[in-house]
C-alpha positions as a printed NumPy array, in Angstrom:
array([[ -4.45 ,  -4.385,  11.546],
       [ -7.533,  -6.296,  12.309],
       [ -9.372,  -3.931,  14.372],
       [ -9.245,  -1.458,  11.357],
       [ -9.512,  -4.442,   8.724],
       [ -6.236,  -3.704,   7.144],
       [ -4.332,  -6.399,   5.693],
       [ -1.343,  -4.504,   3.95 ],
       [  0.99 ,  -1.515,   5.057],
       [  3.012,   0.53 ,   3.157],
       [  6.528,   0.229,   4.183],
       [  8.79 ,   3.88 ,   4.031],
       [ 12.4  ,   4.608,   3.942],
       [ 12.963,   8.243,   4.705],
       [  9.494,   9.081,   3.566],
       [  9.575,   7.377,   0.247],
       [  7.85 ,   4.19 ,  -0.573],
       [ 10.103,   1.   ,  -0.15 ],
       [  7.534,  -1.924,  -0.431],
       [  4.543,  -3.599,   1.438],
       [  4.113,  -5.878,   4.012],
       [  0.996,  -8.   ,   4.352],
       [ -1.087,  -9.798,   7.066],
       [  0.284, -12.912,   5.287],
       [  3.732, -12.089,   5.79 ],
       [  3.268, -11.398,   9.209],
       [  1.931, -15.066,   9.747],
       [  4.737, -16.433,   7.674],
       [  7.014, -14.93 ,  10.339],
       [  4.867, -16.686,  12.903],
       [  4.969, -19.973,  11.314],
       [  8.641, -19.674,  11.261],
       [  9.229, -18.656,  14.778],
       [ 11.171, -15.444,  13.913],
       [ 10.89 , -13.027,  16.947],
       [  8.491, -10.45 ,  15.585],
       [  9.776,  -8.092,  18.265],
       [ 13.539,  -8.246,  16.926],
       [ 12.711,  -9.186,  13.203],
       [ 12.943,  -6.179,  11.002],
       [ 10.138,  -5.513,   8.368],
       [ 12.438,  -5.857,   5.35 ],
       [ 12.658,  -9.556,   6.147],
       [  9.534, -10.243,   4.966],
       [  8.051,  -7.024,   2.922],
       [  7.85 ,  -6.861,  -0.696],
       [ 10.394,  -4.114,  -2.154],
       [  8.983,  -1.895,  -4.806],
       [  8.58 ,   1.462,  -6.068],
       [  6.368,   3.701,  -8.158],
       [  9.051,   5.741,  -9.772],
       [ 12.751,   5.878, -10.84 ],
       [ 13.847,   7.093,  -7.34 ],
       [ 15.088,   3.758,  -6.004],
       [ 16.133,   1.678,  -8.902],
       [ 17.226,  -1.09 ,  -6.526],
       [ 13.623,  -2.124,  -6.263],
       [ 11.111,  -3.434,  -8.957],
       [  8.156,  -1.333, -10.001],
       [  5.167,  -1.874,  -7.966],
       [  2.732,  -3.617,  -9.877],
       [ -0.411,  -1.106,  -9.992],
       [ -3.867,  -1.589, -11.164],
       [ -6.71 ,   0.992, -11.601],
       [ -9.585,   1.107,  -8.9  ],
       [-11.909,   0.122, -11.663],
       [ -9.869,  -2.993, -12.858],
       [-11.639,  -6.208, -12.102],
       [-10.444,  -8.835,  -9.78 ],
       [ -9.473, -11.136, -12.511],
       [ -7.165,  -8.59 , -13.724],
       [ -5.522,  -8.359, -10.132],
       [ -5.058, -12.215,  -9.979],
       [ -3.477, -12.09 , -13.588],
       [ -1.031,  -9.667, -12.182],
       [ -0.434, -11.372,  -9.042],
       [ -0.065, -15.052, -10.47 ],
       [  1.398, -14.235, -14.16 ],
       [  3.18 , -11.009, -13.491]])
């Protein structure tokens, strides 16, 4: 992730968006002594969807590329 300057990855199940996992999520696993070779991504990922195909996950929060950073912070911390 670091070599490519990537801090978030999309997680898919059978080709469909299932959620995201961040570098912070992985670090949390390290801090809690999880065996990262044996622990499933689903343990740490934030499950979400972008459509109604998988109603078990909440809708992923989405922003437009032209939105400002304050908009992103509001979504992340106030919903």
